[in-house]
SEDOTOR-392027 format. One record per residue (C-alpha): residue number from 1; y, x, z; chain. Coordinates in nm, 2 decimals, always signed. Example, Ala and Ser with C-alpha at 12.3 -4.5 7.8 and 13.67 -1.06 7.14 Angstrom:
<sites>
k 1; north -0.45; east +1.23; up +0.78; c A
k 2; north -0.11; east +1.37; up +0.71; c A
</sites>
This chain:
<sites>
k 1; north +2.22; east +0.12; up +1.75; c A
k 2; north +1.96; east -0.16; up +1.68; c A
k 3; north +1.89; east -0.03; up +1.33; c A
k 4; north +1.87; east +0.33; up +1.47; c A
k 5; north +1.61; east +0.22; up +1.72; c A
k 6; north +1.42; east +0.03; up +1.45; c A
k 7; north +1.41; east +0.34; up +1.23; c A
k 8; north +1.29; east +0.56; up +1.52; c A
k 9; north +1.02; east +0.32; up +1.63; c A
k 10; north +0.91; east +0.27; up +1.27; c A
k 11; north +0.89; east +0.65; up +1.22; c A
k 12; north +0.68; east +0.68; up +1.54; c A
k 13; north +0.44; east +0.41; up +1.42; c A
k 14; north +0.41; east +0.56; up +1.08; c A
k 15; north +0.32; east +0.90; up +1.23; c A
k 16; north +0.06; east +0.72; up +1.45; c A
k 17; north -0.10; east +0.56; up +1.14; c A
k 18; north -0.11; east +0.89; up +0.96; c A
k 19; north -0.28; east +1.04; up +1.25; c A
k 20; north -0.55; east +0.77; up +1.24; c A
k 21; north -0.59; east +0.84; up +0.87; c A
k 22; north -0.62; east +1.22; up +0.92; c A
k 23; north -0.89; east +1.16; up +1.19; c A
k 24; north -1.13; east +1.04; up +0.93; c A
k 25; north -1.08; east +0.66; up +0.92; c A
k 26; north -1.09; east +0.47; up +0.58; c A
k 27; north -0.76; east +0.42; up +0.42; c A
k 28; north -0.63; east +0.18; up +0.16; c A
k 29; north -0.31; east +0.28; up -0.01; c A
k 30; north -0.16; east +0.05; up -0.28; c A
k 31; north +0.19; east +0.02; up -0.41; c A
k 32; north +0.42; east -0.12; up -0.14; c A
k 33; north +0.14; east -0.12; up +0.12; c A
k 34; north +0.05; east +0.09; up +0.42; c A
k 35; north -0.27; east -0.01; up +0.59; c A
k 36; north -0.56; east +0.15; up +0.77; c A
k 37; north -0.90; east +0.00; up +0.78; c A
k 38; north -1.11; east +0.11; up +1.07; c A
k 39; north -1.48; east +0.01; up +1.09; c A
k 40; north -1.56; east -0.13; up +1.43; c A
k 41; north -1.86; east -0.22; up +1.64; c A
k 42; north -1.88; east -0.53; up +1.86; c A
k 43; north -1.65; east -0.38; up +2.12; c A
k 44; north -1.27; east -0.34; up +2.07; c A
k 45; north -1.26; east +0.03; up +2.18; c A
k 46; north -1.53; east +0.20; up +1.98; c A
k 47; north -1.49; east +0.28; up +1.61; c A
k 48; north -1.72; east +0.45; up +1.36; c A
k 49; north -1.68; east +0.59; up +1.02; c A
k 50; north -2.04; east +0.57; up +0.92; c A
k 51; north -2.16; east +0.32; up +0.66; c A
k 52; north -2.29; east -0.01; up +0.79; c A
k 53; north -2.40; east -0.35; up +0.69; c A
k 54; north -2.05; east -0.47; up +0.77; c A
k 55; north -1.93; east -0.30; up +0.45; c A
k 56; north -2.17; east -0.50; up +0.24; c A
k 57; north -2.07; east -0.82; up +0.42; c A
k 58; north -1.70; east -0.76; up +0.36; c A
k 59; north -1.76; east -0.69; up -0.01; c A
k 60; north -1.96; east -1.01; up -0.05; c A
k 61; north -1.79; east -1.23; up +0.21; c A
k 62; north -1.79; east -1.55; up -0.01; c A
k 63; north -2.13; east -1.52; up -0.17; c A
k 64; north -2.35; east -1.62; up +0.13; c A
k 65; north -2.24; east -1.92; up +0.33; c A
k 66; north -2.27; east -2.30; up +0.38; c A
k 67; north -2.07; east -2.61; up +0.35; c A
k 68; north -1.97; east -2.76; up +0.68; c A
k 69; north -1.77; east -3.06; up +0.79; c A
k 70; north -1.42; east -2.97; up +0.87; c A
k 71; north -1.34; east -3.08; up +1.22; c A
k 72; north -1.08; east -2.83; up +1.32; c A
k 73; north -0.86; east -2.78; up +1.01; c A
k 74; north -0.65; east -3.06; up +0.86; c A
k 75; north -0.82; east -3.19; up +0.55; c A
k 76; north -0.74; east -3.23; up +0.28; c A
k 77; north -0.46; east -2.97; up +0.26; c A
k 78; north -0.27; east -3.19; up +0.02; c A
k 79; north -0.28; east -3.53; up -0.14; c A
k 80; north -0.27; east -3.58; up -0.52; c A
k 81; north +0.02; east -3.82; up -0.50; c A
k 82; north +0.22; east -3.55; up -0.33; c A
k 83; north +0.14; east -3.29; up -0.60; c A
k 84; north +0.27; east -3.35; up -0.96; c A
k 85; north +0.05; east -3.07; up -1.10; c A
k 86; north -0.28; east -3.25; up -1.09; c A
k 87; north -0.42; east -3.38; up -1.42; c A
k 88; north -0.49; east -3.75; up -1.43; c A
k 89; north -0.87; east -3.68; up -1.47; c A
k 90; north -0.89; east -3.49; up -1.14; c A
k 91; north -0.72; east -3.76; up -0.93; c A
k 92; north -1.04; east -3.92; up -0.82; c A
k 93; north -0.91; east -4.13; up -0.54; c A
k 94; north -0.62; east -4.27; up -0.75; c A
k 95; north -0.87; east -4.34; up -1.02; c A
k 96; north -1.07; east -4.57; up -0.80; c A
k 97; north -1.32; east -4.35; up -0.62; c A
k 98; north -1.40; east -4.54; up -0.30; c A
k 99; north -1.49; east -4.24; up -0.07; c A
k 100; north -1.31; east -3.93; up +0.02; c A
k 101; north -1.58; east -3.73; up +0.19; c A
k 102; north -1.58; east -3.48; up -0.10; c A
k 103; north -1.25; east -3.35; up +0.03; c A
k 104; north -1.36; east -3.30; up +0.39; c A
k 105; north -1.60; east -3.01; up +0.35; c A
k 106; north -1.51; east -2.64; up +0.38; c A
k 107; north -1.70; east -2.33; up +0.29; c A
k 108; north -1.80; east -2.11; up +0.59; c A
k 109; north -1.93; east -1.76; up +0.50; c A
k 110; north -2.21; east -1.64; up +0.72; c A
k 111; north -2.10; east -1.28; up +0.75; c A
k 112; north -1.73; east -1.30; up +0.80; c A
k 113; north -1.45; east -1.53; up +0.92; c A
k 114; north -1.21; east -1.64; up +0.65; c A
k 115; north -0.84; east -1.63; up +0.75; c A
k 116; north -0.69; east -1.97; up +0.77; c A
k 117; north -0.50; east -2.05; up +0.45; c A
k 118; north -0.13; east -2.02; up +0.50; c A
k 119; north +0.08; east -2.11; up +0.19; c A
k 120; north +0.39; east -1.94; up +0.32; c A
k 121; north +0.21; east -1.62; up +0.39; c A
k 122; north +0.06; east -1.62; up +0.04; c A
k 123; north +0.39; east -1.69; up -0.12; c A
k 124; north +0.54; east -1.39; up +0.08; c A
k 125; north +0.26; east -1.17; up -0.05; c A
k 126; north +0.33; east -1.30; up -0.40; c A
k 127; north +0.71; east -1.26; up -0.38; c A
k 128; north +0.84; east -1.11; up -0.71; c A
k 129; north +0.49; east -1.11; up -0.84; c A
k 130; north +0.27; east -1.29; up -1.10; c A
k 131; north -0.05; east -1.47; up -1.03; c A
k 132; north -0.23; east -1.55; up -1.36; c A
k 133; north -0.54; east -1.76; up -1.43; c A
k 134; north -0.71; east -1.71; up -1.76; c A
k 135; north -1.01; east -1.91; up -1.88; c A
k 136; north -1.14; east -2.26; up -1.96; c A
k 137; north -1.05; east -2.60; up -1.82; c A
k 138; north -1.24; east -2.52; up -1.50; c A
k 139; north -1.01; east -2.23; up -1.45; c A
k 140; north -0.72; east -2.47; up -1.51; c A
k 141; north -0.88; east -2.69; up -1.24; c A
k 142; north -0.85; east -2.39; up -1.00; c A
k 143; north -0.50; east -2.31; up -1.11; c A
k 144; north -0.38; east -2.67; up -1.04; c A
k 145; north -0.55; east -2.65; up -0.70; c A
k 146; north -0.36; east -2.33; up -0.62; c A
k 147; north -0.03; east -2.49; up -0.73; c A
k 148; north -0.08; east -2.78; up -0.50; c A
k 149; north -0.19; east -2.56; up -0.21; c A
k 150; north +0.12; east -2.34; up -0.24; c A
k 151; north +0.35; east -2.64; up -0.29; c A
k 152; north +0.27; east -2.75; up +0.06; c A
k 153; north +0.49; east -2.47; up +0.19; c A
k 154; north +0.78; east -2.56; up -0.04; c A
k 155; north +0.79; east -2.94; up -0.08; c A
k 156; north +0.80; east -3.18; up +0.21; c A
k 157; north +0.52; east -3.44; up +0.25; c A
k 158; north +0.73; east -3.73; up +0.13; c A
k 159; north +0.64; east -3.68; up -0.23; c A
k 160; north +0.99; east -3.63; up -0.34; c A
k 161; north +0.96; east -3.54; up -0.71; c A
k 162; north +1.32; east -3.42; up -0.74; c A
k 163; north +1.27; east -3.17; up -0.46; c A
k 164; north +0.95; east -3.05; up -0.61; c A
k 165; north +1.11; east -3.00; up -0.95; c A
k 166; north +1.40; east -2.80; up -0.80; c A
k 167; north +1.17; east -2.57; up -0.59; c A
k 168; north +0.89; east -2.53; up -0.85; c A
k 169; north +0.95; east -2.56; up -1.22; c A
k 170; north +0.78; east -2.47; up -1.55; c A
k 171; north +0.97; east -2.18; up -1.70; c A
k 172; north +0.97; east -2.31; up -2.05; c A
k 173; north +1.02; east -2.68; up -1.96; c A
k 174; north +0.67; east -2.77; up -2.08; c A
k 175; north +0.49; east -3.07; up -1.94; c A
k 176; north +0.17; east -3.03; up -1.75; c A
k 177; north -0.08; east -3.17; up -2.00; c A
k 178; north -0.43; east -3.03; up -2.04; c A
k 179; north -0.36; east -2.96; up -2.41; c A
k 180; north -0.11; east -2.69; up -2.33; c A
k 181; north -0.25; east -2.34; up -2.38; c A
k 182; north +0.01; east -2.16; up -2.17; c A
k 183; north +0.19; east -2.28; up -1.86; c A
k 184; north +0.39; east -2.08; up -1.61; c A
k 185; north +0.53; east -2.23; up -1.29; c A
k 186; north +0.80; east -2.04; up -1.09; c A
k 187; north +0.85; east -2.08; up -0.72; c A
k 188; north +1.22; east -2.04; up -0.71; c A
k 189; north +1.27; east -1.92; up -0.35; c A
k 190; north +1.00; east -1.65; up -0.39; c A
k 191; north +1.06; east -1.55; up -0.75; c A
k 192; north +0.69; east -1.56; up -0.82; c A
k 193; north +0.50; east -1.73; up -1.10; c A
k 194; north +0.16; east -1.90; up -1.10; c A
k 195; north +0.04; east -1.90; up -1.47; c A
k 196; north -0.25; east -2.04; up -1.67; c A
k 197; north -0.36; east -1.93; up -2.01; c A
k 198; north -0.63; east -2.13; up -2.19; c A
k 199; north -0.88; east -1.89; up -2.33; c A
k 200; north -1.24; east -2.04; up -2.30; c A
k 201; north -1.41; east -1.73; up -2.44; c A
k 202; north -1.17; east -1.46; up -2.33; c A
k 203; north -1.24; east -1.28; up -2.66; c A
k 204; north -1.06; east -1.33; up -2.99; c A
k 205; north -1.12; east -1.62; up -3.23; c A
k 206; north -1.04; east -1.58; up -3.59; c A
k 207; north -1.15; east -1.59; up -3.95; c A
k 208; north -1.49; east -1.45; up -4.04; c A
k 209; north -1.50; east -1.12; up -4.22; c A
k 210; north -1.50; east -1.09; up -4.60; c A
k 211; north -1.83; east -1.14; up -4.79; c A
k 212; north -1.95; east -1.40; up -4.54; c A
k 213; north -2.27; east -1.57; up -4.66; c A
k 214; north -2.20; east -1.89; up -4.85; c A
k 215; north -2.42; east -2.09; up -4.61; c A
k 216; north -2.18; east -2.01; up -4.33; c A
k 217; north -1.90; east -2.19; up -4.52; c A
k 218; north -1.56; east -2.25; up -4.36; c A
k 219; north -1.59; east -2.13; up -4.00; c A
k 220; north -1.43; east -1.93; up -3.73; c A
k 221; north -1.58; east -1.62; up -3.56; c A
k 222; north -1.58; east -1.50; up -3.21; c A
k 223; north -1.49; east -1.13; up -3.20; c A
k 224; north -1.71; east -1.02; up -2.92; c A
k 225; north -1.57; east -0.67; up -2.92; c A
k 226; north -1.20; east -0.77; up -2.91; c A
k 227; north -1.00; east -0.94; up -2.63; c A
k 228; north -0.79; east -1.25; up -2.68; c A
k 229; north -0.47; east -1.16; up -2.88; c A
k 230; north -0.26; east -1.25; up -2.57; c A
k 231; north -0.43; east -1.00; up -2.34; c A
k 232; north -0.12; east -0.78; up -2.35; c A
k 233; north +0.06; east -1.05; up -2.16; c A
k 234; north -0.19; east -1.05; up -1.87; c A
k 235; north -0.25; east -0.68; up -1.81; c A
k 236; north +0.08; east -0.62; up -1.62; c A
k 237; north +0.04; east -0.92; up -1.39; c A
k 238; north -0.01; east -0.85; up -1.02; c A
k 239; north -0.32; east -1.07; up -0.99; c A
k 240; north -0.54; east -1.19; up -1.28; c A
k 241; north -0.82; east -1.44; up -1.23; c A
k 242; north -1.06; east -1.47; up -1.52; c A
k 243; north -1.34; east -1.72; up -1.57; c A
k 244; north -1.56; east -1.82; up -1.86; c A
k 245; north -1.89; east -2.00; up -1.92; c A
k 246; north -1.87; east -2.37; up -2.01; c A
k 247; north -1.79; east -2.31; up -2.37; c A
k 248; north -2.08; east -2.07; up -2.42; c A
k 249; north -2.33; east -2.33; up -2.53; c A
k 250; north -2.52; east -2.38; up -2.86; c A
k 251; north -2.38; east -2.74; up -2.88; c A
k 252; north -2.02; east -2.64; up -2.84; c A
k 253; north -2.04; east -2.34; up -3.07; c A
k 254; north -2.21; east -2.56; up -3.34; c A
k 255; north -1.94; east -2.82; up -3.30; c A
k 256; north -1.67; east -2.56; up -3.34; c A
k 257; north -1.86; east -2.39; up -3.63; c A
k 258; north -1.82; east -2.06; up -3.45; c A
k 259; north -2.03; east -1.75; up -3.53; c A
k 260; north -2.05; east -1.42; up -3.35; c A
k 261; north -1.89; east -1.11; up -3.49; c A
k 262; north -1.91; east -0.75; up -3.38; c A
k 263; north -1.70; east -0.51; up -3.58; c A
k 264; north -1.68; east -0.63; up -3.94; c A
k 265; north -2.02; east -0.80; up -3.93; c A
k 266; north -2.14; east -1.14; up -3.84; c A
k 267; north -2.43; east -1.14; up -3.60; c A
k 268; north -2.63; east -1.44; up -3.72; c A
k 269; north -2.93; east -1.36; up -3.50; c A
k 270; north -2.76; east -1.31; up -3.17; c A
k 271; north -2.84; east -1.55; up -2.89; c A
k 272; north -2.57; east -1.72; up -2.69; c A
k 273; north -2.67; east -1.54; up -2.37; c A
k 274; north -2.65; east -1.20; up -2.55; c A
k 275; north -2.31; east -1.29; up -2.70; c A
k 276; north -2.18; east -1.39; up -2.36; c A
k 277; north -2.28; east -1.07; up -2.20; c A
k 278; north -2.13; east -0.87; up -2.49; c A
k 279; north -1.80; east -1.05; up -2.44; c A
k 280; north -1.81; east -0.98; up -2.07; c A
k 281; north -1.86; east -0.62; up -2.14; c A
k 282; north -1.55; east -0.63; up -2.36; c A
k 283; north -1.36; east -0.78; up -2.07; c A
k 284; north -1.48; east -0.51; up -1.84; c A
k 285; north -1.39; east -0.23; up -2.08; c A
k 286; north -1.05; east -0.37; up -2.13; c A
k 287; north -0.98; east -0.38; up -1.76; c A
k 288; north -1.09; east -0.02; up -1.72; c A
k 289; north -0.88; east +0.09; up -2.02; c A
k 290; north -0.56; east -0.12; up -2.00; c A
k 291; north -0.50; east -0.23; up -1.64; c A
k 292; north -0.32; east -0.02; up -1.39; c A
k 293; north -0.53; east -0.03; up -1.07; c A
k 294; north -0.23; east +0.06; up -0.85; c A
k 295; north -0.05; east -0.26; up -0.97; c A
k 296; north -0.30; east -0.52; up -1.07; c A
k 297; north -0.59; east -0.69; up -0.88; c A
k 298; north -0.83; east -0.82; up -1.14; c A
k 299; north -1.09; east -1.08; up -1.04; c A
k 300; north -1.37; east -1.26; up -1.23; c A
k 301; north -1.46; east -1.60; up -1.09; c A
k 302; north -1.82; east -1.67; up -1.18; c A
k 303; north -1.97; east -1.97; up -1.35; c A
k 304; north -1.92; east -2.32; up -1.19; c A
k 305; north -2.23; east -2.52; up -1.28; c A
k 306; north -2.21; east -2.87; up -1.44; c A
k 307; north -2.45; east -3.13; up -1.29; c A
k 308; north -2.50; east -3.36; up -1.59; c A
k 309; north -2.87; east -3.31; up -1.64; c A
k 310; north -3.00; east -3.19; up -1.31; c A
k 311; north -2.91; east -3.42; up -1.03; c A
k 312; north -3.15; east -3.69; up -0.91; c A
k 313; north -2.99; east -3.97; up -1.10; c A
k 314; north -2.95; east -3.78; up -1.43; c A
k 315; north -2.57; east -3.74; up -1.37; c A
k 316; north -2.33; east -3.69; up -1.08; c A
k 317; north -2.22; east -4.05; up -1.07; c A
k 318; north -2.40; east -4.16; up -0.75; c A
k 319; north -2.36; east -3.84; up -0.55; c A
k 320; north -2.16; east -3.86; up -0.23; c A
k 321; north -2.29; east -3.56; up -0.02; c A
k 322; north -2.35; east -3.19; up -0.09; c A
k 323; north -2.70; east -3.04; up -0.12; c A
k 324; north -2.69; east -2.85; up +0.21; c A
k 325; north -3.03; east -2.68; up +0.16; c A
k 326; north -2.96; east -2.41; up -0.10; c A
k 327; north -3.33; east -2.33; up -0.13; c A
k 328; north -3.36; east -2.66; up -0.33; c A
k 329; north -3.13; east -2.53; up -0.60; c A
k 330; north -3.26; east -2.33; up -0.89; c A
k 331; north -2.98; east -2.13; up -1.06; c A
k 332; north -3.21; east -2.09; up -1.36; c A
k 333; north -3.08; east -2.43; up -1.46; c A
k 334; north -2.77; east -2.24; up -1.58; c A
k 335; north -2.92; east -1.94; up -1.76; c A
k 336; north -2.72; east -1.64; up -1.87; c A
k 337; north -2.39; east -1.75; up -1.71; c A
k 338; north -2.44; east -1.66; up -1.35; c A
k 339; north -2.32; east -1.32; up -1.25; c A
k 340; north -2.27; east -1.07; up -1.53; c A
k 341; north -2.31; east -0.71; up -1.41; c A
k 342; north -1.98; east -0.54; up -1.46; c A
k 343; north -2.04; east -0.16; up -1.49; c A
k 344; north -1.80; east +0.10; up -1.35; c A
k 345; north -1.58; east +0.29; up -1.58; c A
k 346; north -1.77; east +0.52; up -1.81; c A
k 347; north -1.49; east +0.77; up -1.78; c A
k 348; north -1.57; east +0.82; up -1.41; c A
k 349; north -1.20; east +0.85; up -1.32; c A
k 350; north -1.07; east +0.70; up -1.00; c A
k 351; north -0.77; east +0.57; up -1.20; c A
k 352; north -0.97; east +0.30; up -1.37; c A
k 353; north -0.93; east -0.05; up -1.25; c A
k 354; north -1.22; east -0.23; up -1.10; c A
k 355; north -1.31; east -0.59; up -1.19; c A
k 356; north -1.37; east -0.77; up -0.86; c A
k 357; north -1.62; east -1.06; up -0.86; c A
k 358; north -1.56; east -1.39; up -0.68; c A
k 359; north -1.90; east -1.54; up -0.69; c A
k 360; north -1.88; east -1.92; up -0.65; c A
k 361; north -2.19; east -2.02; up -0.85; c A
k 362; north -2.42; east -2.12; up -0.56; c A
k 363; north -2.15; east -2.28; up -0.35; c A
k 364; north -2.05; east -2.49; up -0.66; c A
k 365; north -2.41; east -2.57; up -0.74; c A
k 366; north -2.44; east -2.74; up -0.40; c A
k 367; north -2.15; east -2.97; up -0.47; c A
k 368; north -2.27; east -3.23; up -0.72; c A
k 369; north -2.07; east -3.48; up -0.51; c A
k 370; north -1.74; east -3.31; up -0.59; c A
k 371; north -1.70; east -3.40; up -0.96; c A
k 372; north -1.47; east -3.68; up -1.10; c A
k 373; north -1.78; east -3.86; up -1.24; c A
k 374; north -1.67; east -4.20; up -1.38; c A
k 375; north -1.35; east -4.18; up -1.18; c A
k 376; north -1.18; east -3.95; up -1.43; c A
k 377; north -0.94; east -4.20; up -1.59; c A
k 378; north -0.74; east -4.46; up -1.41; c A
k 379; north -0.83; east -4.82; up -1.47; c A
k 380; north -1.08; east -4.75; up -1.75; c A
k 381; north -1.42; east -4.91; up -1.77; c A
k 382; north -1.73; east -4.75; up -1.90; c A
k 383; north -1.58; east -4.40; up -1.93; c A
k 384; north -1.82; east -4.11; up -1.96; c A
k 385; north -1.90; east -3.93; up -1.64; c A
k 386; north -1.73; east -3.60; up -1.59; c A
k 387; north -1.98; east -3.38; up -1.41; c A
k 388; north -1.82; east -3.04; up -1.50; c A
k 389; north -1.47; east -3.05; up -1.36; c A
k 390; north -1.38; east -3.11; up -0.99; c A
k 391; north -1.18; east -3.37; up -0.80; c A
k 392; north -0.86; east -3.25; up -0.64; c A
k 393; north -0.83; east -3.19; up -0.36; c A
k 394; north -1.19; east -3.06; up -0.35; c A
k 395; north -1.42; east -2.77; up -0.43; c A
k 396; north -1.16; east -2.55; up -0.61; c A
k 397; north -0.96; east -2.54; up -0.29; c A
k 398; north -1.25; east -2.35; up -0.13; c A
k 399; north -1.25; east -2.10; up -0.41; c A
k 400; north -0.87; east -2.05; up -0.35; c A
k 401; north -0.93; east -1.99; up +0.02; c A
k 402; north -1.16; east -1.70; up -0.08; c A
k 403; north -0.90; east -1.58; up -0.34; c A
k 404; north -0.63; east -1.60; up -0.07; c A
k 405; north -0.83; east -1.36; up +0.15; c A
k 406; north -0.87; east -1.12; up -0.15; c A
k 407; north -0.50; east -1.13; up -0.24; c A
k 408; north -0.38; east -1.07; up +0.12; c A
k 409; north -0.62; east -0.79; up +0.16; c A
k 410; north -0.47; east -0.62; up -0.14; c A
k 411; north -0.10; east -0.70; up -0.12; c A
k 412; north +0.01; east -0.82; up +0.22; c A
k 413; north +0.15; east -0.57; up +0.47; c A
k 414; north +0.06; east -0.79; up +0.76; c A
k 415; north -0.22; east -1.03; up +0.82; c A
k 416; north -0.19; east -1.19; up +1.16; c A
k 417; north -0.07; east -1.47; up +1.37; c A
k 418; north -0.05; east -1.53; up +1.75; c A
k 419; north -0.41; east -1.64; up +1.77; c A
k 420; north -0.56; east -1.35; up +1.57; c A
k 421; north -0.40; east -1.05; up +1.73; c A
k 422; north -0.42; east -0.86; up +2.06; c A
k 423; north -0.28; east -0.54; up +2.21; c A
k 424; north +0.08; east -0.60; up +2.10; c A
k 425; north +0.30; east -0.29; up +2.13; c A
k 426; north +0.63; east -0.48; up +2.07; c A
k 427; north +0.72; east -0.82; up +2.19; c A
k 428; north +0.85; east -1.09; up +1.95; c A
k 429; north +1.22; east -1.15; up +1.92; c A
k 430; north +1.47; east -1.25; up +1.66; c A
k 431; north +1.51; east -0.89; up +1.55; c A
k 432; north +1.16; east -0.75; up +1.53; c A
k 433; north +1.16; east -0.39; up +1.44; c A
k 434; north +0.78; east -0.38; up +1.38; c A
k 435; north +0.46; east -0.53; up +1.50; c A
k 436; north +0.15; east -0.31; up +1.57; c A
k 437; north -0.16; east -0.50; up +1.65; c A
k 438; north -0.54; east -0.51; up +1.59; c A
k 439; north -0.67; east -0.80; up +1.39; c A
k 440; north -1.03; east -0.86; up +1.33; c A
k 441; north -1.07; east -0.97; up +0.97; c A
k 442; north -1.40; east -0.94; up +0.78; c A
k 443; north -1.56; east -0.74; up +1.06; c A
k 444; north -1.29; east -0.48; up +1.04; c A
k 445; north -1.01; east -0.39; up +1.28; c A
k 446; north -0.71; east -0.41; up +1.06; c A
k 447; north -0.41; east -0.21; up +1.19; c A
k 448; north -0.10; east -0.28; up +1.00; c A
k 449; north +0.26; east -0.15; up +1.01; c A
k 450; north +0.58; east -0.31; up +0.89; c A
k 451; north +0.93; east -0.18; up +0.92; c A
</sites>
């Protein structure tokens, strides 16, 4: 009888949702997901289907905001000593940094309210799925942050390493060293993986073409028109987060003796900025051509600035507070790497996947205090300041809070808790058939159905 009642109530709710869709409200239908997005005004009763500034705000929720002291939420969300996934160089407090203020700031968007990060809710959304990070060591920085944030829902706060190893483990038994090019951690109870692939340029590296000029000598080439050879391993993941930028410098390319190649020809006269944009065009075209939009959410996280040359002291070593006045920051200090314009599919078909952009450049540029600086190696004197990577916990946690909202918006059937919903149609019990409520997320009324 109970299951019959559940089925009947679920069917009634589904018919109600379909009625809302047919009345002209916006709908989002993805695999395993039934949700209706209804644009709202400031009141809870009026709805409108006309375009508004709220649409723009929702699309660019993370771009415009400010760093604020976190007085309400518990900070930090984890401690490095509780998380075995953090590289030694990112453990700033353990490496002797005397202050912890860098971990007490949170990002507050101006045009929307971010849902509070809930590790269990994200793990449920990722159940039986793959979350993949592809990029350079800054991408690894973000990947480690995500592992630690998710681990808070699985491992108790006593730092028991054996429990952590049982609940979260590297699938191939590899150790978590920064020299590993591929790492995949499985959350046993959720059957999901959080993976990292080291690919600083995202495009393919290989030998230069035949008949290369003698002055080039023994080198490698960057195939700007071809994706990394492992791309076939990413395209079927459920969420893929790309990043690139730090290796696109004349100094690094000269050190690696890399030249740019398009087709079968070396492009000796191509600038680094032009090569970077050409590589991003290759990424964009690959997403449109190879990725199934009904399965995979593809995100490009923008360039995270280094502060070696541009802070007041000439490095990040003495910085302890963010630059809260964004008007004082010139993004021209990081030319060419800021926000590549990803064009829509040239085929014009709705089936082509869209590359979403997670723009963190300005919010990262304000955090010159968040780098490991000289506290990047334990008990070492006179080490070089690291003003590119980030302390953990720290700035990458804020990126993952934005990523969290993007993933839930795509995959989760239900985004709510007691404090976020009103107008309940079914009370809570041990045998909930369904919940039907209105939640205000990113200036939308989000009506969700589960059965």
